[in-house]
C-alpha positions in Angstrom: -34.5 -1.2 8.0 -35.5 -1.9 11.8 -33.2 -2.5 14.4 -32.3 -6.2 15.0 -29.2 -8.3 16.9 -27.9 -9.6 13.8 -28.3 -9.5 10.4 -31.2 -11.6 8.8 -31.8 -12.7 5.3 -34.5 -10.4 4.3 -32.3 -7.2 6.1 -29.9 -8.6 3.1 -31.5 -9.0 0.2 -33.6 -5.5 0.9 -29.8 -3.7 1.2 -28.7 -5.9 -1.5 -31.1 -4.4 -3.8 -29.8 -1.2 -3.5 -26.2 -2.3 -3.8 -27.1 -4.2 -7.1 -28.8 -1.0 -8.5 -25.9 1.3 -7.1 -23.1 -1.2 -8.9 -25.3 -1.5 -12.2 -25.3 2.5 -12.0 -21.7 2.5 -11.9 -21.6 0.5 -14.9 -20.0 -2.5 -13.1 -20.3 -5.5 -15.7 -23.2 -7.7 -15.1 -21.1 -10.9 -14.1 -18.9 -9.3 -11.9 -22.3 -7.8 -10.1 -23.8 -11.1 -9.9 -20.8 -12.5 -8.1 -19.9 -9.9 -5.9 -23.4 -9.9 -4.5 -23.4 -13.5 -3.6 -20.3 -13.3 -2.0 -21.1 -10.3 0.2 -24.4 -11.8 1.2 -22.7 -14.9 2.0 -21.0 -12.8 4.1 -23.3 -10.3 5.4 -26.1 -12.9 6.9 -26.3 -13.7 10.8 -23.4 -11.0 11.0 -24.0 -8.8 14.8 -25.2 -5.4 14.1 -23.6 -2.7 16.2 -26.2 -1.2 18.5 -25.3 2.3 17.3 -26.2 1.7 13.3 -29.1 -0.1 11.5 -28.9 -3.2 9.9 -29.4 -1.1 6.3 -25.4 0.5 7.4 -24.3 -2.3 8.6 -24.6 -4.0 5.5 -23.0 -0.6 3.4 -20.3 -1.3 6.0 -19.3 -4.8 4.7 -20.5 -4.3 0.9 -17.6 -1.3 1.3 -15.2 -3.3 3.1 -15.7 -6.2 0.7 -15.5 -4.1 -2.4 -12.0 -2.3 -1.2 -10.5 -6.2 -0.5 -11.6 -6.7 -4.2 -10.0 -3.9 -5.5 -7.1 -4.7 -3.8 -6.6 -3.6 -0.2 -3.7 -1.1 -0.6 -2.1 0.6 -3.5 0.5 -0.7 -5.8 3.1 1.2 -7.3 4.8 0.7 -10.4 7.4 -1.9 -9.8 11.2 -1.0 -11.1 13.0 -3.9 -9.1 14.6 -5.5 -11.8 18.3 -4.9 -14.0 18.6 -1.8 -15.5 16.8 -0.8 -18.1 13.8 -1.7 -16.6 11.4 -2.1 -19.7 8.0 -0.8 -19.1 5.2 -1.8 -22.2 1.8 -0.1 -22.5 -0.9 -1.8 -24.2 -4.4 -0.4 -25.0 -7.1 0.2 -27.4 -6.4 3.4 -29.4 -7.7 6.8 -27.7 -7.7 5.2 -24.4 -4.5 7.7 -23.9 -1.9 5.3 -24.2 1.1 7.9 -25.5 0.1 10.6 -23.0 0.3 8.1 -20.5 3.2 7.0 -21.2 4.9 10.5 -20.8 2.9 11.4 -17.2 4.5 8.2 -16.2 8.0 8.8 -17.6 7.7 12.5 -15.6 6.5 10.9 -12.6 9.6 8.5 -12.7 12.0 11.4 -13.5 10.8 13.6 -11.0 9.9 11.4 -8.1 12.0 8.4 -8.0 14.5 10.4 -9.9 15.4 7.2 -12.2 16.8 8.3 -16.1 13.8 7.5 -18.6 14.1 6.6 -22.2 10.6 7.1 -24.1 10.1 5.2 -27.4 7.2 4.9 -30.0 6.2 1.7 -31.3 3.2 3.1 -33.0 4.2 2.9 -36.9 0.4 2.9 -38.2 -1.1 6.0 -36.5 -0.4 9.3 -38.1 2.4 11.1 -36.4 2.3 8.8 -33.1 5.8 9.0 -32.8 6.0 13.0 -33.1 3.2 13.0 -30.8 5.5 11.1 -28.0 8.5 13.0 -29.4 6.8 16.6 -28.4 5.9 15.0 -25.3 9.1 14.0 -24.5 10.3 17.8 -24.7 7.5 19.1 -22.4 8.2 16.7 -19.7 12.1 16.8 -20.0 12.5 13.2 -21.0 14.1 11.7 -23.6 12.7 9.8 -26.4 14.1 7.4 -29.4 14.8 9.2 -32.0 12.6 8.6 -35.1 13.7 7.0 -37.6 11.6 6.2 -40.8 10.6 3.1 -42.5 11.4 1.2 -39.4 9.1 -1.9 -38.1 7.4 -2.4 -35.0 10.2 -5.2 -34.0 13.2 -3.0 -35.4 12.0 0.0 -33.3 12.2 -2.4 -29.9 15.3 -3.8 -30.4 17.2 -0.3 -30.9 14.9 0.9 -28.2 16.6 -1.5 -25.7 20.0 -1.3 -27.2 19.9 2.4 -26.6 18.5 2.3 -23.2 21.4 0.0 -22.4 24.0 2.0 -23.9 22.8 5.5 -22.4 22.6 4.0 -18.9 18.7 4.4 -18.6 17.2 3.2 -15.3 13.5 2.6 -17.5 12.8 1.9 -21.4 8.9 3.1 -21.5 7.5 1.0 -24.9 4.5 2.6 -26.1 2.8 0.4 -28.5 0.6 1.0 -30.7 -3.4 0.6 -30.5 -6.6 0.0 -32.7 -10.3 1.3 -32.6 -11.3 -2.1 -31.5 -9.3 -5.5 -30.5 -8.3 -7.9 -33.7 -6.4 -10.4 -34.2 -3.8 -8.2 -35.8 -3.1 -6.2 -33.0 -2.8 -8.8 -30.9 -0.2 -10.8 -32.4 1.9 -7.7 -32.6 1.6 -7.0 -29.3 2.7 -10.4 -28.1 5.8 -10.6 -30.4 7.0 -6.9 -28.8 6.2 -8.8 -25.1 8.4 -11.6 -26.4 11.2 -9.4 -27.8 11.4 -6.7 -24.8 10.3 -9.0 -21.9 9.0 -6.6 -19.9 9.0 -6.5 -16.4 5.7 -4.5 -16.3 3.1 -4.7 -18.6 0.3 -2.3 -18.0 -2.8 -1.9 -19.6 -4.5 1.4 -20.1 -8.0 1.7 -20.4 -10.6 4.4 -20.1 -12.2 4.4 -16.8 -15.6 5.7 -18.8 -15.4 2.2 -20.9 -18.7 0.5 -19.2 -19.5 -2.5 -19.5 -17.1 -3.5 -22.3 -14.2 -3.4 -19.6 -14.4 -6.8 -19.2 -14.1 -8.3 -22.9 -11.3 -5.2 -23.1 -9.1 -7.3 -20.1 -9.5 -10.5 -20.8 -8.5 -9.9 -24.4 -5.2 -8.4 -23.2 -4.7 -10.4 -20.5 -5.2 -13.8 -22.7 -2.7 -12.2 -25.1 0.3 -10.9 -22.9 0.3 -11.2 -18.9 -0.5 -8.3 -17.7 1.2 -6.9 -14.5 -1.1 -3.9 -13.7 -4.0 -1.6 -15.2 -3.9 2.4 -15.1 -6.7 3.8 -15.3 -7.5 7.2 -17.9 -10.3 9.7 -17.4 -11.2 8.7 -13.8 -11.8 12.6 -13.3 -14.9 11.7 -16.3 -18.7 11.6 -15.0 -18.4 7.7 -14.4 -18.3 6.1 -11.2 -15.3 4.0 -11.8 -17.2 0.9 -12.4 -14.5 -0.3 -15.0 -12.0 -0.7 -12.1 -14.4 -3.0 -10.5 -14.4 -5.0 -13.6 -11.2 -4.8 -14.7 -9.4 -6.2 -11.7 -12.2 -9.1 -10.8 -11.8 -10.5 -14.1 -7.6 -10.5 -14.3 -6.9 -10.2 -10.7 -4.2 -7.4 -11.8 -3.6 -4.3 -9.6 -4.9 -0.9 -11.1 -1.9 1.0 -10.2 -2.5 4.7 -11.4 -5.3 6.5 -12.4 -5.1 9.7 -15.0 -7.3 12.4 -13.2 -6.5 15.3 -15.9 -5.3 16.3 -19.4 -1.8 17.9 -17.4 1.3 15.9 -17.6 1.4 15.6 -13.6 -2.5 14.6 -13.5 -1.7 11.1 -12.6 -2.5 9.8 -8.8 -1.5 6.2 -7.0 -4.9 4.3 -7.0 -6.8 4.3 -3.9 -9.1 1.5 -3.7 -11.3 2.9 -0.7 -12.1 6.0 -2.9 -12.8 4.1 -5.9 -15.3 2.2 -3.9 -16.8 5.3 -2.4 -17.2 6.6 -5.7 -18.9 3.4 -6.9 -21.1 3.1 -4.3 -22.1 6.5 -3.8 -22.4 5.7 0.3 -19.1 6.8 1.3 -20.7 9.0 4.3 -22.5 5.5 5.8 -19.1 4.1 5.5 -17.6 6.8 7.7 -20.4 7.0 10.1 -20.3 2.9 10.9 -16.8 3.2 11.5 -17.4 6.5 14.1 -20.1 5.1 16.0 -17.8 1.6 16.1 -15.3 3.4 17.6 -16.9 6.0 19.9 -20.6 5.4 20.9 -20.8 3.0 23.9 -24.2 1.5 23.0 -25.1 0.1 26.2 -24.7 3.6 27.8 -26.6 4.8 24.8 -29.7 2.3 25.7 -29.4 3.2 29.1 -30.0 7.0 28.7 -32.6 5.9 26.1 -34.9 4.0 28.6 -34.1 6.5 31.4 -35.6 9.3 28.5 -38.8 7.1 27.7 -39.4 6.8 32.0 -39.1 10.8 32.0 -35.9 10.7 34.2 -33.3 12.1 31.8 -31.3 14.5 34.0 -28.2 16.9 33.3 -25.2 14.0 34.4 -27.2 12.4 31.7 -26.8 15.3 29.2 -23.4 16.2 29.9 -22.5 12.1 29.0 -24.5 12.9 25.5 -22.5 16.1 25.0 -19.2 14.1 25.8 -20.0 11.2 23.1 -21.0 13.8 20.6 -17.7 15.4 21.4 -16.0 12.3 20.6 -17.1 12.0 17.0 -16.2 15.9 16.6 -19.1 17.8 17.7 -22.0 18.4 15.5 -19.7 19.7 13.2 -18.3 16.2 12.7 -21.6 14.6 12.0 -23.0 16.9 9.4 -19.4 16.8 7.6 -19.8 13.1 6.9 
């Protein structure tokens, strides 16, 4: 795009075509892409362009900032500001990594926040689900609710809360049952457990590679129980994180943590800016625009360009240019962006 003083509609439309393509390739849901592109277009038209960058790069910066704002400006951790034992309930589909995520969060709370945690599996349908959590408890050094055969979901929930109170635990993690797909039976059971446990945090565990179905999944669970946040698993996969934007846009709930591997310590805080870079695949341009805005004196650069055209560029001007390059971090700084 050619250099102009302010962004025109055609500048923005041109850049938005690229952005729309990037979002769809990253598997962001179509309805989210449409509303996002509309919002950004309205904000971008008429904005002043920094003299040191092209309008196209300026649009990418606006898109990036808007996406970070949409994903949640800052990372929100798990909220434990409630009377102990604080119930934390995990919901989601089968295969999304709920049980492993329960153990990962419990390990993190124990080691990083020095909390005494009890884990309880409420999954009475999947063979060996409770056993899986018990083994993970042994591996992480976190207590698990003893398994009692023949108990129903509600009995286990009551027992977990009672045990957590009696044992002086700070947090009780409730790992609910999943299904291969959303059905009424699952939703009814999830709602019953929520009513019984009154969790302070209700986290939806979702696969980052869910793609276009992310919207339906997030909507269904959010309508069933009031979600307080989302945990994305398999964020180290080859997906570009479009599910994060879709779920956040549809539910308005923060993405609290992301799973980045199978190891039990492979859990990270969610950083909106990093995911935005990944979705757009344009992080380098954003850094360049930010750096240019901070360090390059646009007026001076224009005078020097005019001098060059006239053939009056001297050693003083060369020194000025080298100074400005140094501010950005030298040639290596520019190349590493």
